[in-house]
N, C-alpha and C positions, 0 to 999 in steps of 0.2 A: 414291346415291354416298356412300361413307364419308368423313366430314369429321373434321377434328381436333376434339377435344372442346371446345376453347376458341375455335373459329372463329366469328367474328361474321357472316360472309357465306359464300355458296356460290359455286361457279364461275360460275353464270349471273349472279348479282348483281355479281360482280367484272367480268364482261364489260360489263355495263351501266354500271358506274362508269367503266371505261376509255373506253368510247365517249363518254360524256358529257364526260369530262375532255379527250379528244382533239378533241372537236367545238368546243372553245373556250369551254366554260362556266366554266372556271376551277377550280382545285383547291379553294379554300375553299368555293365555292358547291356543288360536287359533294359534298364531305364533309358539308356541312350537309344537303343533300337526302337523302343515304343514311344519315345518323346515324352516321357514322364519323369518324375523325380525319383531318386533312390528311396526316400521314405515311403513313397506310394507303393513301390514294388514290395518293400518289407511289410507294409500294411496288408496287402492282398495275400502275401505268402502266409502271414500270421493268421489271418482269418480263414484261409483254406485249411490250414492245419487244425484249427479249432472246430470248424463246422463243415468242412468239405465244400462242395459246390454251392450249398446254400449260403455260405459265408461270403460269397462274392456278389450277392444281391445288395442293392441300395438299402441303407437303414434310415430310419427317421432321424431328422435333425433336432427333434425335440430333446431338451436336456433331461438327463436321468433325474436330476433334482431341480425342480422349478424354484427359482428365487422367490422371496416373499413379494406378493403383489402389492403395489402401492395403492393406498386408498385415494379415490378421486373425490372432489368436492361433493358433499351430500350430507344426509342426516347423520350417518355413522361418524364421519370425520368431524363434522361440526360439533356433535355431542362430546366426542373425545377431547377436542380442543377446549371447549367451554369448561369441562370438568377440570382441566389442567390449570387454565388461567384464572379461575375463580379463587384459587388458593395462592398464597404468596410463593415465590420461587424457592424460598428457604425450606418449604415443606417437601420439596423434591430434592433437597441437598444441593441447591444452586445458590451460591453466595452473591445474590443480586437483589435489588429492591423492585425491579420490574422485569417483565418477560421479554425475551428476544426470540426471533424466529428460530434460531438454532437451538435455543433452550427447549422450546416447545417440541421441535423435531426429536431431540434426544430423549425427552420424557416419553413421547409416543413410542419410540423404538424400544425403550426399556419396558413398555407395557405390551410389546409384541405387535405394534402397529407401525406401518411404514407409509410415509407420504412425502411427496416432493415439496420443496420450498414454495413453488408456485401454487400447488394445491392448498397448502396451509394458508398462504396469503389470501387466496381467493375465498376460502371458507370464512376467514375473519372479515374480509371486506363485504361479503354477502350478508353477514350478520349485522351490517351497518356500523361497524366499529373501525377505528383507526388507531395506529400505534400511539399517537400523541394522547389518546384518551385512556390508554390501558391502565394507568395507575389510579385513575379516578373511578371509572365505571366498570372495570372488569375484575379487579383483584381486591379482595378483602385482606387487610393486614391484622385482623383480630387474632390474638394469640390463642383464643379459644374457638377458632373457626371450626375445626374438625369436631370437637365435642358438641358444639351447638347444632351443627348440621346432622350429626349422627343421632342426637336426641330427638330431633324432629322426624327423621326417617323412621326411627324405632316406634314412635307414637303412631305415625300414619300406617305403618305396617300392621300394627295390632289394634287399630281403631275398631271398637265394637259398635253394634247397632244403636246403642243408647248413648253414644259419644259423638261429638262433632268437632271438627278442626277448622278454624277460621284464619284466613290471611287478611290482615287489617292494614289500612293505610288511608291517607288523605290525598285527594287530587286537587291541585290548585295552589294559590288562587288563580282562577281562570278568568281572564278579561273577556268581556263580551264586546267584540268588535269585528270588523271585516277581516277575514283571514284568507291567506293564500292556500294553495293546494292544487292537486291535479283535478282537472275537470274537462268534460267534452266541449271543445270549442271549435269554431271555424278556423281554418288555417291562416286567414288574413286578419284575425282578431287576437290581440294579446290583452288578457285581463290584468289590470294593475291594482295594487293594494296600497293605499296611502300610508306613509310612514307614521304620520301624526294623525290621530283620530280622537274625536270627543269620546269621553268615557260613557259607556252604557251600563257600567256596573261590573261586578265580578262575583264569583262564587267559589266556595270550597265544598267538595264532595267528600264526606266521611263515609267509608264503606267497609264492609266485611264480606269476604267470599268464602262460602262453605265448600271446601275442597272435595268432600265426599259426594255432594249433591249438585254442585255447580250453580248454587243460587246466591244472589247478591242482595244483601240488606244494606240500605244506604239512606242518607238524609243530607240536606244542605246545611252547612255551618257558616258562621260569620268569621271564625278564626280557628287556628289549630292550637288546641290546648288540652289539658288533662280532663277538663269538664266535658268536652265533646266525646272523648274516649269513654268516660264513665257513662255518658248517655247512650253510647253505642253498646256497651256491655250490658246495660239494663235492657235495651231493646232485644239483644240476642237472648238474654235469660227469659224474657217474656215469650219470644217466638219459639224457643226450644225449652219450654217450661217442663216438659215431660222427660227430658234427657237427664242423664246422670252427671255428665261432666262436659264442659266446653273447653277446648284448647284454643288459645288465641296466640297468634304469632305476628309480631310487628318489628319494625326496624329500631335502631337505637336513638331515635329522636328524643330530645330532652323531656318533652311532655309525656312520652311513653314510659318514663322512669320516675315521674313525679311522686312525691310522698303521698299526696292525697289520693292518687290513683291506686297505689299499693294498699293504702288503708281501706279503700272502698272494696278492693278485691278480697281482702281479708274478711271484711264484714259480710260480703256476699257468700263467702265460703262458710262462715259461721251460720248464716241462715240456711245454707244448703244442708249442713249437718243436722238441722232440725226439720228437714224435709221441705224447705221453702226454696224450690227451684234448683237448677243444676249448679255444681261447683265450677270454679273457673281456674284454669292452670295456664300460666304465661310461659311461652317458649320463645324467647327473644332470638331474632335473627343475628348473625354475626355483624359486626360493625362494617359499614360501607358495603353491604351486600344486597342492595336493592334489586339486583338481577335475580335473586332467589325469591323475592316477594311476589307470589303468584298473582296477586290482585293487580300488580303493575301491568300485566298482560291485558287484563280487562280494561284498564284505563287507556292503554295504547289503542285498543280496538275502538273504544268509545270515542276517543279523539279523532281517529281516522274516519269514523262513521258519521258523526253528527257535529263535530266542531271544526275540523279543517275544511277550508273552502266555504265557510259559512258567513252569513251576514244577518244575524238575528236583529230584529228591530228593538227588542227590549230584553232585559235580564230575565223576565218571566218566560219569554219565548225560548231562550236558551235552556233554562232549567226544565221547561216542559219537554223539550226534545231529549234531554239527558234522561229524565224520568221515564219517558216512553221507551227509550232504547233499553234501559235496564229491565223494565217490565216485560218487554217482548223477549229479551234475552232469557229471563227466568222462565217464561212460558215455553220458549223453544226447547230449553234443556230439560224442563220437567216432562215435556211430551215425548221427546226423542233425543237424548243426549248426543248420540253418535252422529245423527243426521244434522242436528243443529250445529254441532261443532265443526262439521266438515263443510257445510254449504252456506249457512247463514252468517256465522260469526268468524268468517275468514280473516277479518281485519286484526284479530287478536295476535299478539306478538308470538306467543308460544302456548302449547297445551296447558290448560288450567289444572296442572298437578305439580306437586313438588318434586323436582329432580335437581341433582347437583349440577347438571348441565344446562339448567334454565338460563335464559337471557331475557327475562320478562320485561325489563325496562328498556323500551326501544328508544335509542338516542335520536332517531329520525322523526318520531311522532310524539315525543314527550311534551306534556303541557307545563313542565316546571319552568 
């Protein structure tokens, strides 16, 4: 008969113990005769009275109530942590200006999730983040954070076929020079990058990502200002001329709030009311919430794909590589979004959809 590995007696010995105790020999005397403790004798007597001989068999050591299992580093824990640290600690009732490890753990537990300190720290480090950067790149202190995020989520949830939602931002200025990065090299060769290099020029990429169709519309700009955003809006209104409404979302950069930009949007909406193209609705992201700007993920993937470890001879060569990357990306997602997302564009920081757990701006691959 299979016994528990730590069992001191077998069922036959237990029956002898029970008979001796029930015959009036006493608990202490029986325990001494069988070289077991008095509590052990009482236990077998109690089980015998409850279930008879069957009660003397070994029982499973598995607890009746399993404690909550702790989450290990992975997608579920990472998303849960990102959702917490994107909002200020005060939103969780914590009187601090930045997150601590124990604060994150306590909020996770309040939400019914358990994880050890090491797992939480590993998940944060795997995301390419460090505690010293938490106040800058992880947390938005916008007092309207929740209302702005909820507004975007509500629009995306109810987006109709004749509406489009765009994540808009600018990449750069990107200097064209020899860049470092990971590359396949011989073990005895170390590639070096000069600290000081002659300028080959620089570029700014102004772009919009259609979240529903995963298509990027972009052009090169000389500077970041309201005029370039107006140019982008007119491009989108032309490309999506048959649509009813275009939602645009961007960060709180000053040129995204310029008076002439707001006046242009009002004029475009007046034309839309007369049947001239789609209307435009602005949904601004919370302040310091670049991690929620989905197009940052595309920029990170682009940088890793065609900019890092590069040495383009001219500005035109670099711009040509960027243009080809975006064109092939659009073609890939248009033909097969799932396959393109999983196999071709693996360099992108996070999935190109709006989620509160997003961490789109990769601190390790940013071109800022």
